[in-house]
N, C-alpha and C positions, 0 to 999 in steps of 0.2 A: 618571570617565569615560575610556575608553581612546582612544589617539592613533589618527588616521586612518593606515591603512597608505599608505606612500608607494611605489606601484608603479613609479615612475620610477627610483628609486634600486636598487629590486630588479632591475628589467629590465637595468641596468648590470652587475649582479654575476652575472646567469645565463650559464653557459656552455652556449648553446643547441645547441652541437654534442654535447656530453655529455648534454644532455636528450633530444635526438632519438634518439640511441643508445638510451638507456634506455627510451623509448617503444616503439622497434622491439623491443627484447627482450620487452617486455611483450605486444606484439601476436602474439609467436611462442608465449606461455604460455596455457593455458586460463584464464579468469577465475576468481576465487576462488568457491568454493562460497556459494550464497546459502541462508540458512535457509529451511525450508519454512514455509509459512502454511496457516492452516486452508483458505483458499481453494483452494491447491494440492492439498490432500488431498482436499477435497470435488469438486473439477471432475469427476473421472469418473462422479461419481453425480449432478450438478447437474440435469440434466433429469429425473431420477427424483423428486428431491426437490421440484423445481417442480410437476411434475405431482401428486405426493401432497398438496403443499400447496394447490394449486388445487381439488383434489377435496375437500378440507375438513380435512386434517390441519393441526393448529396448530404454529406454531415449537416451542412447549414439547415438543409430543408427538414431533415429528421429532428434537428435540435428545435427548429421553430414550432414544428407540430407537437414536440414534447412539452414545450414551454407553454403552448395554447392548451395542451390538455392538463395542466397543473403541476407538471414536474420541470422545475427550473434546472436545465442542464446546458452547460456550456458547449460550444461547438468542439473545442479542444479536448474537454473530458470526454465527450462522445466519441470522438476519432480515436483518442488513446484506448478506450475501452473496447470499441468494436475492432479497430484496425491492429490491435497487439494482443488478441486474446483477451484477457480479462483486466488488463489495465493494472492500476494499484501498484503494490511493492513491485511485481516483477517487471513492470514496465519500467519504473525508476531505476531498478537495479541495471536493467539492459542500458539505459542511457548513461548511467554512471560507467558501465563497462566500455561503452563506445567512447565516451570522453577520456577515460584512462589510456585506452589503446591507442586513441588519436594523438593524445599528448606524449605518449612512449614513442611512438613511431617518429613524430615530429622532433622531439628531442633527441633522437638517434642519428640525425644527420652529421 
């Protein structure tokens, strides 16, 4: 088991003037580039995909068409993105909450 971090001793050693200067330098620079997700690439055509799915196209069929058009996307990713809003972090957060709620209610027996 690891020891707990003692932030009191760390705070005594920090040069806040130097840290503040470093943070100001970061503010002047652009943030590091973020890796694009499937959702980022699908965003421009999201509404069309939602409409197609609502009119009867399955996620499997849409994923196959997207793959054929040069956009490799898995069926589960497409289902997550279109079925739950914008997928990504919020989707994962909802799933974690569901699991916690399910385990809390099953443990309360």
